[in-house]
Structures are given as C-alpha cells and as structure tokens.
C-alpha positions in Angstrom: -19.6 96.8 -13.3 -17.8 95.0 -10.4 -14.8 92.7 -10.8 -14.0 89.6 -8.6 -10.5 88.6 -7.9 -9.8 84.9 -8.2 -8.8 83.4 -4.9 -6.5 80.4 -4.6 -5.5 78.3 -1.6 -3.5 80.0 1.1 -0.3 78.3 2.3 -2.1 77.4 5.6 -5.1 75.8 3.7 -2.7 73.9 1.4 -0.8 72.5 4.4 -4.1 71.5 6.1 -5.2 69.6 3.0 -1.9 67.8 2.7 -2.1 66.9 6.4 -5.6 65.5 5.9 -4.4 63.4 2.9 -1.4 62.1 4.9 -3.7 61.1 7.8 -6.0 59.3 5.4 -3.1 57.5 3.8 -1.8 56.5 7.2 -5.3 55.1 8.1 -5.8 53.3 4.8 -2.3 51.8 4.2 -2.5 49.2 7.0 -5.9 48.1 5.7 -4.6 47.9 2.2 -1.6 45.9 3.3 -3.8 43.5 5.2 -6.0 43.1 2.1 -3.0 42.4 -0.1 -1.7 39.7 2.4 -5.1 38.2 2.6 -5.2 38.0 -1.2 -1.8 36.4 -1.4 -2.9 33.9 1.3 -5.9 33.0 -0.8 -3.8 32.6 -3.9 -1.4 30.3 -2.0 -4.3 28.2 -0.8 -5.4 27.9 -4.4 -1.9 26.6 -5.4 -2.1 24.0 -2.6 -5.6 22.9 -3.7 -4.2 22.3 -7.2 -1.4 20.3 -5.7 -4.0 18.4 -3.7 -5.9 17.6 -6.9 -2.7 16.3 -8.5 -2.0 14.2 -5.4 -5.5 12.6 -5.5 -5.2 11.9 -9.2 -1.7 10.4 -8.8 -3.0 8.1 -6.0 -5.9 7.1 -8.3 -3.5 6.2 -11.1 -1.1 4.4 -8.8 -3.9 2.4 -7.1 -3.2 4.1 -3.8 0.6 3.5 -3.7 2.5 6.3 -2.1 5.4 7.9 -4.0 8.9 6.7 -3.5 11.7 9.0 -2.3 13.4 9.7 -5.6 16.5 11.9 -5.4 19.5 10.8 -7.4 19.5 7.1 -7.9 17.7 4.7 -10.4 15.4 2.1 -9.0 17.0 -0.6 -6.9 18.7 -3.3 -9.1 18.5 -1.2 -12.3 21.8 -0.5 -14.0 23.0 0.6 -17.4 20.7 3.6 -17.9 21.8 6.4 -20.2 22.3 9.9 -18.8 19.1 11.0 -20.4 17.1 8.1 -19.0 18.4 8.7 -15.5 17.6 12.5 -15.8 14.0 11.6 -17.0 13.4 9.2 -14.1 14.7 11.6 -11.5 12.9 14.6 -12.9 9.6 12.9 -13.0 9.9 10.6 -10.0 10.7 13.2 -7.5 7.5 14.5 -5.8 7.8 17.9 -7.5 7.9 16.1 -10.9 4.9 14.0 -10.0 2.6 17.0 -9.4 4.0 18.6 -12.5 2.9 15.6 -14.6 -0.6 16.3 -13.3 -0.6 19.9 -14.7 0.6 21.8 -11.6 2.2 24.7 -13.5 5.3 26.7 -12.6 3.3 29.5 -11.0 1.6 27.1 -8.7 4.7 25.8 -7.0 5.5 29.3 -5.7 3.7 31.0 -2.9 2.9 34.6 -3.7 4.7 35.6 -0.5 7.8 33.8 -1.6 8.2 33.9 -5.4 11.8 35.1 -5.7 14.3 32.3 -5.2 17.0 32.7 -2.6 19.8 34.7 -4.4 22.6 33.1 -2.4 23.3 29.8 -0.7 22.3 29.9 3.0 23.7 26.4 3.4 27.3 27.3 2.8 27.9 26.7 6.5 25.9 24.1 8.4 22.5 24.8 6.8 20.5 23.2 3.9 22.1 23.8 0.5 19.7 26.1 -1.3 17.2 26.6 1.5 14.8 29.5 1.2 13.3 31.8 3.8 9.8 32.9 4.8 9.9 35.4 1.9 12.2 33.5 -0.5 11.7 30.3 -2.4 14.2 27.5 -2.1 16.4 26.9 -5.1 18.1 23.9 -6.7 20.7 26.1 -8.2 23.1 25.6 -5.4 23.2 21.8 -5.4 26.7 20.4 -5.7 25.8 17.1 -7.3 23.6 16.3 -10.2 21.2 15.0 -11.3 19.0 15.3 -8.3 15.3 15.8 -7.9 15.6 19.6 -8.1 18.6 20.1 -10.4 20.0 18.6 -13.6 22.3 21.5 -14.2 22.6 25.2 -13.1 21.8 26.8 -16.5 18.2 28.1 -15.8 15.1 27.7 -13.8 13.0 24.8 -15.1 9.8 24.0 -13.2 8.3 22.2 -16.2 8.0 18.4 -16.6 10.4 18.6 -19.6 13.7 17.1 -18.3 15.4 17.8 -21.7 15.4 21.5 -20.8 17.6 20.6 -17.9 18.1 23.5 -15.4 17.0 23.5 -11.8 13.8 23.9 -9.8 12.6 26.6 -7.4 9.6 26.3 -5.0 8.0 27.6 -1.9 6.5 24.3 -0.6 7.7 21.2 1.1 6.5 17.6 1.3 5.8 15.4 4.4 8.6 12.9 4.0 6.8 10.4 6.2 4.5 9.8 3.2 7.3 8.5 1.1 6.7 4.8 0.2 8.2 2.8 3.0 7.9 0.0 5.6 5.1 0.7 8.0 6.5 0.7 11.6 5.0 -1.5 14.2 6.0 0.6 17.2 6.3 4.3 17.9 9.7 6.0 18.1 10.7 7.7 21.3 8.5 10.7 21.9 11.4 13.0 22.8 13.7 11.8 20.0 13.4 11.1 16.3 9.8 10.9 15.1 10.6 9.7 11.6 8.0 7.0 10.8 6.7 6.1 7.4 3.0 5.7 7.0 3.6 2.6 4.8 3.2 1.8 1.1 -0.5 2.7 0.6 -2.8 5.7 1.2 -5.1 3.3 3.1 -2.6 3.6 6.0 -2.7 7.4 6.0 -5.3 8.1 8.7 -7.0 10.4 9.4 -6.4 11.8 5.9 -8.0 15.1 6.9 -5.3 15.7 9.4 -2.1 14.4 7.7 -0.2 17.2 6.0 1.2 16.5 2.5 2.3 19.8 1.0 2.8 23.0 2.9 4.6 26.4 3.1 8.3 25.6 3.8 11.9 26.7 3.2 13.0 23.3 1.9 11.7 20.4 -0.3 10.6 18.1 2.5 10.4 17.5 6.2 11.0 14.0 7.6 12.7 13.7 11.0 11.0 16.3 13.2 11.0 15.6 16.9 7.5 15.2 18.4 8.4 16.0 21.9 5.7 16.5 24.5 3.7 19.5 25.8 6.0 19.7 28.8 9.2 19.0 26.8 8.8 20.7 23.4 11.5 20.6 20.7 13.9 23.6 20.6 12.2 26.6 18.9 13.9 28.3 15.9 15.7 31.5 16.8 13.2 33.4 14.6 10.3 32.7 12.2 12.1 33.9 9.1 13.4 30.5 8.1 17.0 31.4 7.5 18.3 29.2 10.3 17.0 25.8 9.0 19.9 23.4 9.6 20.9 20.4 7.5 20.6 16.8 8.5 17.8 15.3 10.6 17.7 17.8 13.5 15.1 20.5 13.8 13.1 19.6 10.7 10.2 21.5 12.2 12.2 24.8 11.6 11.5 24.2 7.9 7.8 25.0 8.2 7.8 27.2 11.4 7.9 30.4 9.3 6.0 33.6 9.4 4.7 33.5 5.9 1.0 34.2 6.4 0.8 36.2 9.6 2.2 33.5 12.0 0.6 30.8 9.9 1.3 28.5 6.9 -1.0 27.0 4.3 -1.2 23.2 4.2 -2.7 20.6 1.8 -3.9 17.5 3.6 -3.9 13.9 2.4 -7.6 14.0 1.4 -6.8 16.9 -1.0 -8.2 19.9 0.9 -6.1 22.9 1.9 -6.4 25.2 4.9 -4.4 27.9 6.8 -2.9 26.6 10.0 -1.5 28.8 12.8 2.1 28.0 13.6 1.1 27.1 17.2 -1.2 24.5 15.7 1.2 22.9 13.3 2.0 20.2 15.9 -1.7 19.3 16.1 -1.4 17.8 12.6 -0.7 14.1 12.2 2.9 14.2 10.8 3.5 10.4 11.4 1.3 7.4 12.3 2.3 7.8 16.0 2.3 11.6 16.3 0.9 13.0 19.5 -0.6 16.4 18.8 -0.4 19.5 21.0 -0.1 23.3 20.8 3.4 24.7 20.5 3.9 27.3 23.1 7.6 28.1 22.9 7.7 29.8 19.5 9.4 33.2 19.2 7.2 36.2 18.7 8.9 37.4 15.5 
C-alpha cells in the first residue's frame, strides 16, 4: 500500500500568486475608482434634478416671479418684527430655504464628492467666510453676524426648513445671483468688466431657459459678478481647480464654480429644470446674464 505526501505551495509559487493578485488589483482599482466617481456624479445630478423640480414648483406658485435676494434684512419698509419672525423670514426666504420648502432634503444639498463641511474658515484672510473647496461643502458656521440666510446660530448643522431648530446650513451648491428678482437692465455692462446683470423680475425674461444656469457645484452660496471677458481677453484663471482660493467681494466670482469636482467638470441645473454635466472649459458657454457672450475658456490650469 503506497502513501502520498501532501504537497503545499512552495515559497516561489506563493510569491507568484501574490504577484498576480497585486497586478490584478493594480489593473482593477483605477476602473473601480472611475466607476465610483461616475456613480457620485450621477447621484449629484439626481440632487440637482430635485432642486430643479423645486425651482419649477416655486415658479408655478409664485406666478413666475423670481426669488428675492434675502440675506439678513426684513422686506423693505417692514419694521417691528420679533426675533423669531425675522429668523423665519430669512430662513425660508433665502434660496436654500425656498428649495427646502419644496422637499429638497438635507442629503440633496450636498454633492457626494463634497459632503463634509469645511472644518476651518478659509475666509479668515481675504477669502469668503465659510467657503468650501472642490471636496468640501461650504459652511455657515463661520459667519460673524446672524441671522443670515445660512446661519441663525453656531450650535449645529440645520439643513431643514425648521427655523426654530436654529443652527447653520452647509451645502455643496451655489445659485446664479443674476436670477435674484431685480430690475431688468436695458444695456449690457462692459464685456471686460463687471457682468452683473439681473434677468429681471419674471422667469419670462430668462431666455433661453435651457442654457441659463440656476444651481451648480460651487464652493459658495452664489455667484453674481463674474467677468465675461472675451475669447482674446479672458478673466484671470484661478491658481488651481481645488476652490480654496475663492476671494471675497465681487472679483473672480467664476472661481467659485471653476472646480475639479467631477473630473474637470461640474453639474448644473438649468432654468427649465433639467440638469447636466458641464466641462469647466464650457462653463462660459452658459448664459449667466441676459447679455452674456459665450465662449470656451482656454486659460484654466491643468490641476
């Protein structure tokens, strides 16, 4: 009767197997990372479609009137409001509160690529107070005055429509400030200077609605005074596409959305309610103001 000795892997064979597994992981990981980023881009688009639905419902209920720029003041001519009444007005009147009233939930105001709020204040120098980055949400926690549209107090995150919970808001998206309810300009601003120009008081002036951005991936709550420039004299490009350099004030508002959040692209909800992914180079082709002259940005940094 013969016996057979059990044979295991030799060291060389084990190393070969480990090497093969390592090579397979190296091949598969980039594909998995691309699949994950694609899934997060799709989820972000879904968020913006929900925001677009809220926008369309709001316009239906307001008979087409565009939202006012509500930040920290009661309506013009109104005095004697209690603290609670002012908090309620600001919390619901700000664009973030408007979409919240139309059932845009807390998870839908955060892009999956930028869910964590900025843990420190990038605006302590010359930047925007509480601005986010390409991979961090902006935060109302760092505001120095209250109440404002994104902060009643600094106790907790509160992305709900309930102003009595107080707290502050965090988000990954911005609003085209030229859509705030305002006087419709009769002439275009200088093409190389300020391009702030309200569409007017009604959605009927927002044309073509399929090309006017409303909500979009951004490091701050809105974008108003971007410089249009021209193809041969383009506005200064941000130093990088990470969003940490967005300045305060009216200069370089385009830096707020020129961020590498979805592989050199951002997601955008347009005035007709649809959402799409837009390459950073093509963001200047969108109709930011009534007089915007679109072209391809060619001076953006590679990273």
